[in-house]
C-alpha positions in Angstrom: -13.3 -43.0 170.7 -12.4 -39.5 169.7 -8.9 -40.5 168.4 -10.5 -43.1 166.1 -13.0 -40.6 164.7 -10.2 -38.1 164.1 -8.1 -40.6 162.3 -11.0 -41.6 160.1 -11.6 -37.9 159.2 -8.0 -37.4 158.5 -7.9 -40.4 156.2 -10.9 -39.2 154.2 -9.5 -35.7 154.0 -6.2 -37.0 152.6 -7.9 -39.1 149.9 -10.2 -36.2 149.0 -7.2 -33.8 148.6 -5.3 -36.3 146.5 -8.2 -36.8 144.2 -8.8 -33.1 144.0 -5.2 -32.4 143.2 -5.0 -35.0 140.5 -8.3 -33.8 138.9 -7.2 -30.2 139.0 -3.8 -30.9 137.7 -5.2 -32.9 134.7 -7.9 -30.4 133.9 -6.2 -27.0 134.5 -6.7 -24.5 131.8 -9.6 -24.1 129.5 -10.5 -26.6 126.8 -8.7 -26.4 123.5 -5.5 -24.9 124.8 -3.4 -28.2 125.0 -1.2 -29.4 122.2 -2.8 -31.8 119.7 -1.8 -34.6 117.3 1.4 -35.4 119.1 3.5 -38.0 117.1 7.1 -39.2 117.2 9.4 -41.3 115.0 12.5 -43.0 116.3 15.6 -43.4 114.0 18.8 -45.2 114.6 21.9 -44.6 112.5 25.0 -44.4 114.7 22.9 -43.3 117.7 19.2 -43.4 118.4 17.4 -40.2 117.9 13.7 -39.2 118.1 11.7 -36.5 116.2 8.3 -35.3 117.5 5.8 -32.9 116.1 2.5 -31.5 117.4 -0.2 -28.9 116.6 -1.2 -25.9 118.6 -4.6 -26.0 120.4 -7.7 -24.5 118.8 -8.3 -22.0 121.6 -4.8 -21.1 122.6 -3.9 -17.6 123.9 -1.8 -15.4 121.6 1.3 -15.7 123.8 1.2 -19.5 124.4 4.4 -21.5 124.3 4.8 -25.2 124.5 7.5 -27.3 126.2 8.1 -31.1 125.7 9.4 -33.5 128.4 10.4 -37.1 128.0 9.6 -39.1 131.1 11.3 -42.5 131.9 9.1 -44.5 134.3 11.9 -47.0 134.9 14.1 -44.3 136.4 11.6 -43.0 139.0 10.0 -40.6 136.6 13.2 -39.0 135.3 12.3 -36.0 133.0 14.3 -34.7 130.1 13.3 -31.6 128.3 13.6 -31.3 124.6 17.1 -30.0 123.7 16.2 -28.8 120.1 12.9 -27.2 119.4 11.3 -26.5 116.0 9.3 -23.3 115.7 6.5 -22.3 113.3 6.1 -18.9 111.7 4.7 -17.4 115.0 7.7 -18.6 117.0 5.8 -21.3 118.8 7.4 -24.7 119.5 5.7 -27.3 117.3 8.4 -29.9 117.1 11.4 -31.4 118.9 14.5 -33.3 118.0 16.2 -35.6 120.6 19.7 -36.2 119.1 20.4 -39.1 121.5 17.8 -40.9 123.5 17.7 -44.0 125.6 15.1 -46.4 124.4 13.9 -48.6 127.4 12.2 -51.9 127.2 9.0 -50.5 128.6 6.7 -47.6 128.0 7.8 -44.0 128.1 5.7 -40.8 128.4 5.8 -37.6 126.6 4.3 -34.5 128.2 3.7 -31.2 126.5 3.2 -28.3 128.9 2.1 -24.9 127.9 2.6 -21.5 129.4 0.8 -18.2 128.9 0.3 -15.0 130.9 -3.3 -14.7 129.8 -4.6 -18.1 131.0 -3.7 -21.6 132.1 -2.8 -24.1 129.4 -3.9 -27.7 129.6 -1.0 -30.2 129.5 -0.9 -33.2 127.1 0.4 -36.6 128.2 1.1 -39.5 125.8 2.3 -42.9 126.9 3.6 -45.2 124.1 5.7 -48.2 123.4 8.8 -46.8 121.7 9.4 -49.7 119.3 6.0 -49.1 117.7 7.3 -45.8 116.5 10.7 -46.9 115.2 11.4 -46.5 111.5 14.5 -48.4 110.3 17.0 -47.2 107.7 17.5 -49.2 104.5 19.8 -52.2 104.5 23.4 -51.4 104.5 26.5 -52.5 102.5 24.6 -53.9 99.6 26.9 -55.7 97.2 26.6 -58.1 94.3 28.9 -60.8 92.9 28.6 -62.7 89.6 32.0 -64.5 89.8 31.5 -67.1 92.5 28.9 -69.1 90.7 28.8 -69.6 86.9 25.0 -69.9 86.8 24.0 -66.7 88.6 24.7 -63.6 90.6 24.4 -63.2 94.4 23.3 -60.1 96.2 24.3 -59.6 99.9 23.6 -56.9 102.5 23.7 -56.2 106.2 20.7 -55.4 108.4 20.0 -51.8 109.4 20.9 -50.6 112.9 18.1 -50.4 115.4 17.5 -49.4 119.0 17.2 -53.0 120.1 20.9 -54.1 120.2 20.4 -57.9 120.7 19.0 -58.4 117.2 19.4 -61.5 115.0 18.7 -62.5 111.4 15.2 -63.6 112.2 14.4 -60.1 113.7 14.2 -58.6 110.2 12.3 -59.1 107.0 13.2 -57.7 103.6 11.8 -56.8 100.2 13.8 -56.5 97.0 12.4 -54.6 94.0 13.5 -55.2 90.4 13.0 -51.8 88.8 13.5 -53.0 85.2 11.0 -55.9 85.4 8.7 -54.2 88.0 8.8 -57.1 90.5 8.9 -57.1 94.3 9.9 -60.2 96.2 9.8 -60.9 100.0 13.0 -62.1 101.5 14.6 -63.4 104.7 18.2 -63.6 105.6 21.0 -61.5 104.2 21.6 -63.1 100.8 19.6 -63.7 97.6 20.7 -65.5 94.5 18.2 -65.5 91.7 19.8 -63.6 88.9 21.3 -64.9 85.7 24.6 -63.7 84.4 23.1 -62.8 81.0 20.8 -60.1 82.2 20.7 -56.5 83.5 19.3 -55.6 86.9 18.5 -52.5 88.9 17.6 -53.5 92.5 16.5 -51.7 95.6 16.0 -53.2 99.1 14.0 -52.2 102.3 13.7 -53.7 105.7 11.3 -54.0 108.6 11.3 -55.7 112.0 9.6 -58.9 113.0 9.5 -61.3 116.1 11.6 -58.7 118.1 11.1 -55.3 119.7 12.0 -53.6 116.4 10.0 -51.2 114.4 7.6 -53.0 112.1 7.0 -50.2 109.5 9.0 -50.5 106.3 12.1 -48.4 105.8 12.6 -46.3 102.7 14.0 -48.0 99.6 17.8 -48.2 99.3 19.7 -46.6 96.5 19.7 -48.8 93.4 22.5 -51.2 92.6 22.9 -51.9 88.9 24.8 -54.9 87.4 24.8 -57.2 84.4 24.3 -56.4 80.8 21.3 -56.5 78.4 21.7 -59.5 76.1 20.1 -57.6 73.2 20.9 -54.0 73.7 19.7 -51.4 71.3 22.7 -50.4 69.1 22.6 -46.8 70.2 26.3 -46.2 69.8 26.4 -47.8 66.4 23.4 -45.7 65.3 25.0 -42.5 66.5 28.3 -43.3 64.6 26.4 -44.1 61.4 24.4 -40.9 61.6 27.5 -38.8 62.2 29.4 -40.5 59.4 26.6 -39.9 57.0 26.4 -36.2 57.8 30.1 -35.7 57.5 30.1 -37.6 54.1 27.3 -35.3 52.7 29.1 -32.2 53.8 32.4 -33.3 52.1 30.5 -34.1 48.9 28.9 -30.6 48.9 32.3 -29.0 49.4 33.9 -31.0 46.6 31.1 -30.1 44.2 31.4 -26.4 45.0 35.2 -26.5 44.7 35.4 -28.2 41.3 32.1 -27.0 39.8 30.8 -30.5 39.5 27.2 -29.4 39.9 27.6 -27.0 36.9 29.0 -29.8 34.8 26.2 -32.1 35.8 23.6 -29.5 35.0 25.1 -28.2 31.6 22.2 -27.2 29.2 21.4 -29.8 26.4 21.4 -28.3 22.8 17.9 -27.9 21.4 16.9 -28.9 17.8 16.9 -26.2 15.1 13.7 -24.3 14.3 12.9 -24.7 10.6 10.3 -21.9 10.5 12.8 -19.5 12.2 15.4 -20.3 9.4 12.8 -19.7 6.6 11.8 -16.3 8.0 15.5 -15.2 8.1 16.1 -16.4 4.6 13.1 -14.5 3.2 14.2 -11.4 4.9 17.6 -11.7 3.3 16.1 -12.1 -0.2 13.6 -9.3 0.0 16.0 -6.6 1.2 15.2 -3.0 0.3 17.8 -1.3 -2.1 20.1 1.3 -1.0 19.4 5.0 -1.9 22.2 5.3 -4.6 21.8 1.8 -6.0 20.3 1.4 -9.5 18.3 -1.6 -10.4 17.9 -2.6 -14.1 14.7 -4.5 -14.9 15.0 -6.9 -17.7 11.7 -8.0 -19.3 11.4 -10.9 -21.7 9.2 -10.3 -24.6 6.8 -13.0 -25.7 7.0 -14.2 -29.3 3.3 -13.7 -30.0 3.6 -10.0 -29.2 6.4 -9.6 -31.9 4.2 -11.1 -34.6 1.5 -8.6 -34.2 
């Protein structure tokens, strides 16, 4: 009887210790010391990388420092510490870059631990599905061809790389934007032919995942591809040539006028009509001139016949 009671007590004690340890481990440290707003984005170019950021707690000690660990559940809880931390102005770790990560087909856990000599810091655990946080790059190798078909141009591209290697055409959806006409069209597949030869186009593409474990958020827009010609372009070149030719012609005419005094000839004064009153005054002045000092003037008077008779 005694052995049975001892075994029962030992079982209860083991369960109590396990619960106490788990509770203490998850609630160690005072509130407001754990990291907050943890978020991550997964990118795939040549390899798959992951960037994570978080905020410091509201009640952290002055000497707090955070450390991020990536935990793979499929590999018996294998932990990988962040190889490249990003610091804020106080020198605290607030971000991490994993240059090469393995993306499993199940959930992974991120844990942010904190250390301080003043007090304990609460850890932060976040379990997530990695493909929900994958952001694709724009479609690659975008080309256009207007020579294969006489009635239109064809645009082709390749899907962006992703963490899920066994992808197919139906795993992606696309959007193409015509920047000249302001139109966005949804697409599937890797080709699109809806552009006439007599037209100018500036196109951008972006991609997102569907039906497969691929990130469903849209990628950034690709760099524009420009092809075709405007059927009625504004004659900018012709207008510039005409303006320059006109300015040069005016300058040459001005130089010629100055060289040969053409402007003086064109603006020669026109003779004015004679002033009759001015001529009369000059004539009267000439007749009524005063005699010189040594000149004698003889006055001849004509006598009237009636005076002689008297």
